[in-house]
N, C-alpha and C positions, 0 to 999 in steps of 0.2 A: 504493500500500500504506500509506504513512504517513497519507494522508487517511482511509483506512478505520479505522486505529487511533485517529486523532484523533477521529473520530465516535464511537467506542465509549468512549474514555477521557475525553473532554472533556464539560463541561456542554452541554446542548442549547439552553438558552434563557436569557434575561437573568434570569429569576426564580431560577435555580439557581446564579448566579455565586458566591454566598457559600458554597456547598457545595463542598468541595475535590474536584476531579476525581481519578480513580483514579491518574492519572499522577503527581500530586504526593505520593502515598503510596508511591512506589517505594523510599524509604529503609526501609520496613517489610520488603521482601523481602531487602535486604542484612542487616538486623539479624536476621531469621529465619534466614538462612543461617549466620551465625556461631554462633548458639545451637544450631542443628541439628547442626553439624559439630564444634564445639569445646566449648561450654559445657554441653551435655547429650549424652545418647546417643540423641537422638530419631532421628537418621539411621542409627544402628548403631554398631558398635564400630570405632574406628580401628585400623589395623594395628599401630600402636605400642602399643596396649593389650595386645597379646599378649606383650610383653616383660615379664618379672617386674619389679615395682617393688622398691625397696630393702627394704621390709619382708618381701616374699615371699622375696627372696634371702637375707636374714638368717635367716629361718625354715628355709630349705633348706640352710644353710651354704654358699651360693654366694659367690664373691668380691664383696664389696660395691662396691669401686671400679668394677668392670666394669658391675655392675647400675646404679649411679648414673650412670655415663657413658651407658649406653643410654637410661635414663629421661630424662636431660637432653637427649639428642639429639632424641628424639621429642616432648618437651614444649616445648623451646626453639625449635626450628628454624622452625615457622610464625610464631611471635610475633617472632622475631628478623628474619625477612624483612620483616614488616610494619613494625617499628620502623625498620629501615634504609631502607625505601622512603619512609616518612613524613619521616624526617630529611633524606633527599635532596631531597624536595619543598621543605621549608622553606629549605634552603640554596641550591638551584638555581633556585627560582622567580624571583628578581630577574633572572636572566640568560636563562633559557629560557622563562619564562612559566608560567602555571598549567596544570594538567592540562586544564581546560576550553578552553584556547586551542589545544589540539591535537585536532582533531576525530577522528582515527583512534583515540584512546584511548576514545572513546565506545563503540567496538566491541571494541577489543583488551582493555580491562580486564574487562568482564563475560565475554567469551568465554574469556579465559585462566583466570579464576577457575572458571568452570563446567567447562571441559574438564579441569582438573587436580584437581577435587574427588574423582572416583572413585579416583584414584591413592592417596589416603590410606586407602582402605578395602580395598584389595587386600592380602591376606595370603598369602604364599608360604612354602614350607618353608625355602628358602635365606635365611639371615639377611642376607647381603650384598645379595641382590636385593631383599629386603623393605625394607631400609633405603634402597636406591637409589630404588625406586618411591615410598616415602613422602617421601623428600627432594625428588624432582621435584615431587610434589604440594604439599608444604609451601612450598617457595620460590615456586612459580608462584601458588598461592592467596594467599600473603602479599603478593606484588607486586600482583596484580590487585585484591585486596580493598582494599589501602591506597589505590590510585588511586580506587576507588569511594568509599571513606570521604571522601577529600579533595574529590571532585567534589560529593557530596551536601552536604558542609559548605559549599562555595561557594554552592550553591543556597540553603541556609538563610540565608546571610549577605546575599543580595541581595533576598529577599522581605521584605515588611513584618513588623515584629516580632510584631504580633498574629497574623499568619498563621502564622509559624513556631511560636509558642507553642500554636497549635491543632493544627498538622500533626504536631508531634513526639509528643505524647501519643497521638494517634490511630494514628500509625504504630507506636509502641512496643507499644500494646495489640494492634494487628493482628498484629504480629510474634509476640507470645506465643501468640495463637490459631493462627497458622500452624504454629508449633513443636508445639503441642498436636495439631494434625491430623496432622502428620508422625509424631509419636510413636506413633500408632495403626496405622501401616503396618508391614508385615513384609518381610523379604528385601531385595532390591536396589531395591525400589520407593521407599523413603524416600531412598536415596542418589540415585536418579534425580531425585526431586522436589527434593532439596536442591541438586543440581547445576543445576537449572533456575532456582532463585531468583535467582542473579546475573544471568542473562539477562533475567528480568523486571524486575529493578532497573535494568539498563542500558537496556532499552527505555523504561521510564518516564522515566528521566533524559533520554534523547534527545528525548522529546516535551515534557518540562517545561522544558528549557533553551532558552528563546526568545531571539531577538536582543535583546529588551529586557533580559533577564537578563544576557546577555553584555556589553551596554553598561554596565549597572550595576556588574558585577564589574570591568570595566576602569576605570570611574570611581573605585571604591573603592581599587583597587590603585594607580592613578596618584596619587590624593590622598595615600596613605600614603608613596609613594616620594618625592614632591616636597614633603612637609610641611616646615615651617620647622625643626622639631626632629625630625629623623628618628631614631628609636630602634630598637633591636633588638626583634624580635617578642617576645622573652622579657622585655623590660624592664617591661612592664605587668602581668605575672602575679603579682608579689609572692609570697605564700605559697600562692597558689592551685594552681599547677602541682605544687608539692611535696605539697600536701594530696591532690590527685587521685591522684598516684602511690602514696603511702603507703596511702590508704584503699582503693584498688582492689587493692593487694597483700593487704590484710587480707580483702577480699571474696573474693579468689582462694583464700586459705588456708581460709576458712570452707567453700568449696565442695569442698575435698579432705578434709573431716573424716570422711566416711562411708567405712568400710572396704569396703563393697560398692557396686557400681554401682547408681545410682538409676535405675530404669526402670519402665515399666508404670504401674499406677494411682498409686503414690507420685509419680512424675515428673509425671503429668498433674495431680494435685492441686496440686503445687508451681507448675506453670505457670498454673493458674487463680488461685492466690494471687498470683502475680507480676502477672498482668493486673489483678486487683482493686487491688493495691497501687499500681500506676502510675496507674490511673484515679482513685483517691482522692487521691493526691499531686497530680496535675495539676489536678483539680477544685478542691482547696483552694488551690493556688498561684494559679491563674488568677482565682479569686474573691477572693483576698486583695489587700492593698494593693501588694505588691511583685511580683506575678506570679511566673513561674518564674525562680528564681535558684539559685545554689549553696547559699544558706542553707537552702532547702527540701530540698536533697539531704542535707546533714548533719543537719538536724533530723529527718529520717525514717530515714535509713540507719543512723545511729549507734545509736539505741535498738533497731532491728530486729536488727542484728548482735550487740549486747550480749545480747539475749534468746537468740539462737542459740548463742553461746558459753557463756552461763549454763546452757543445757540440756545442753551437753557436760560442763560442770563437775559438774553435779548427777547426771546419769544416764550419763555415759560414752558408749560407742558407741550406746547406746539413744537418746540425745538428739542424735546427730549429724545425723539427718534434719532436725531443726529448724534446725541451722546451715546445711545445704545449701539449705533453703528460703529462709533469710535471705540467703544468698549469691546465689541466682538472682534473687530479687526485687530485691536491691541492684544486681546487674549491669544489669538492665533499666532501673531507675530512674536509675542512674548514667549509662548511655548516653543516656537521654532528656535529662537536664539538661545533660550535657556538650555535646550537640549544640546546645542553645539558647544556653548560655553562650558558646561560642566563635564562634557566629554573631554574637552581640552584641559580642564582642571585636573582630571584624573591622569591624562597623558603627561601633564607637566609634573607629576609626582607629588602633588599636594594632598592627595587622598587616594584611597583605593577606588577602582571603578564603581563598586557598589556604594561606597560612602559618598562619592561625588555625585552620582546620579540621584541618590536618595536625598542628599542635601538640597540639590537644585529643586526637585519637586516638593520637598518640604517647605522651602521658602515660598514657592508659588502657591501651594495649597494654604499655607498659613496666612499669606497675604489675602487670598480670597476669603478665608475665614474671618480675618480682621475686618475686611470691607463689609461683609454681610452683617456682622455684629454691630458695627458702627451705624449702618443704614437702619437696621431694625430699631436701634435705640434712638436714633435721631429723627426718624420719621414722624412720631407724634409731635415733636417740637417743631418740625418744619410745617406741619399742618396748622399748628397753633399760631404761626407767624405768617403774615402775607408774603413777606420777602424771604421765607425760610429756605426755599429751593435755591434762590439766588445766593443766599449767604453760604450754603453748603457748596455750591459751584465755585464761588470765589475762593473759599477755603481750600478746596481741592486743587485749584489752579496754583495757589501760593505754595502749598505743600509739594505739588508735582514739580514746579520749577525749582524750588529750593533743593529737593533731593536730587533732581537731575543734574544741577550744577555741582553738587557735592560728589556724585558718582562719576561724572565726566572728568573730574580732576583726579581720579584714582588711576594712576598709571598701571597698576597691576591688573587692570581690566584686560589689557592685552597680555595674553599668556604666551610665553615663549616655550614651545614644547621641545624638550630634549629628544634628539633623534634616537637616543639609546633607550627610550622608554617603551618602545613597542617591539613586538616580534617581527622578524623579517617575513613579509608576505610573499616575496618572490625570491627565487634562488639567484637570479641575475637581474641587474638593472640596465635599462637601455641607456645608450649614450645620450648626452644632453642635446646633441644636434638633432636627433630623431625623436626626442621625448615629446609626447603629445601633451596638450594642456590638461587633459583629464587623467594623466598617469598618476599612479599612487605615489605618496611620499616615500623617499628612501629612508629606511630605518635600520638600526643595528640589531645585533643579537640581544635577546632579553637578559643574558647574564652579563652584559657589559655594565661598567660602573654607572650608577645613576647620578648625573650631575645635579647640582642645586638649581632649582627653577628660577631662583632670583639672581643667579650668576649671569655675567654678560653672555649674550647669546652666541658670541663668536668664540667661546672657549673651546679649545681644540679637544678632540677625542683622542683615544689611544693610538689611532691609526693616522693621525695627521701631524705634520711638522709643527713643532711648538716652540723651539728654542729661538734665540735671537738671530742666529745665523740664517735660519730659514726665513725669518721676517725680512732680513736684509736682502736675501736672495730673491724674495718676491718683489721687493721694491726695485731691485736691479733689473729683473726681467721685465717689469712693467714699463720702466723707462726705455729700455732697449727696444721693446716692441711698439713703443709709441701709444700705449693705452691711455685713454682719457681718464680723468679722476674717478668717474663713476665705474668705468671698466676695471680700474685698478682695485676698487673696493670689491667688485664682484669676483675678480681674479683671486683676491686674497681668501675669500670664502670658499671658492671652488678648490683652491689648493689645500684647504683644510677638510675637504671631502664633503662639503655641505651640498644639500640638494637644492633644486630650484625653488620649491615651496619654502624652504628655510631661508634662502636668500631674499625671497619676496617679503617675508615678514620682518627680517632683520633690517633691511634697507628701506622698508615702507614703500615699495614699488609694486606694480602689478606683476603677475607671473609672466605675462607676455613680454614685458620690458626686461625682466631678469633673463628670460630665455634668449632674447635678442642680443643682449650684452654678452651672454655666454657664447653664442655663435660667432660674434665679432672677435671675441678673445681667442677662440679656437682657430679662427682664420689667421689672425695676426701672429699667433704663436706656432702655427703649423702643426697643431695636434688634432686628434680626431676623437678623443675620449677623455673623460675625467681622469682616468688612471694615467694616461700619457701626460696630462698636465701635471699631476702630482709627481710623476717620475722626473719630469723636467725640473721641477723645483728642487727635488732631492738631489739631483745631479749638481 
């Protein structure tokens, strides 16, 4: 059976190896699931939505504390279960291993998530039974989905960086289109489709997680645990984790601005906008000098959210749809870039793959949880004040801009990934002259020494010339060959065995520019491969 699925999901010939097989896009099904069930009403109305919110209770003179308590129960429980599970993975991983080291979880996690999804859509007359069914579904989906988030994060940490930067945008855009398709269904059909999405995600992960990926994950985890300066997984985050938590809480508040449930044509238009936004952000990031990074997140999400809140300030509830659109687009883009960032966080040696991915989604879910709690608490106060909605919008803009400025000043947001951090995925590397823009990053053996992620990126490896004579030799060759200053910089890195993606990130230039410089250097020096260039320097 597995071989049959492999035949369907995997590429069929050597010419198609650069095209990602469907199994590697399994994260799209998980992302689509969470948007169908929680972030939109594409799959239908959750049973908790039948409970009056604080505003409705105030309008009907019902006791507000009871209403707020019910609203918090239905809103908080699924997120709290996810946050608790992710925190447990971070804390317990050094002792019990990563989720991917326990093969039964490959089946248990998606099956638990899928089987418990319908429980959250069942609405019965008895409030106690309704809460019990929803609670079972919320806790089970929270645990199962958290394990899936962590496992897919591990996968993104062990594949080459270029591959992950291509897979994440394609998966995110695919997820938006899946949600769009589900939103056009009626009755229990969308619930059934949404429940099947975790199963598809689990199947894809089972096929994508190869023995090579497992060995790479083990090498990364071992390198982190036995590093000379072992630090807490939180130590390298700086302001980044705080920024993710606060900004995602603002994203969550923006999504709650509309008094009416967004569905039908408006929801589908917003989903198309989200897909387009992610495609544009990813295209500009990948074609730019720094690739996908958190800077691109704040550079795009901050203006988008400000526009959404400004529409609420100017037009009140009439402009709330713009805020909801900004929120949904921001959620998709946030998830996309968080997946890439924390994969790089693990590859940089700052945490094990399981810890890094769990930390990333912990901050995302905790931010969503904080935003929901703030909204539920503030909603009665907003209704009591004519300008309440405007005041909340202004406050969100101030917080958003302040946090964005603080995080944008954090230089560690750009992670320099040691090339010794990952396993070698290919036995032989192509020459730079023929290296395609989509080729994988060159990486060293997993048992190579793990350099400090905070050290200068140009620090030589054991296989590169590192003494003063080799530096002088590089300068001499550059002068004799008539290399330009930028070509001399690229030449120095090539002589140290660095790959094109590494040079791209170190010199803050595009990959195409780095490859062009390399070709010119090869021509001027009369060499045809990186090894010939290194031999020339050593002579």
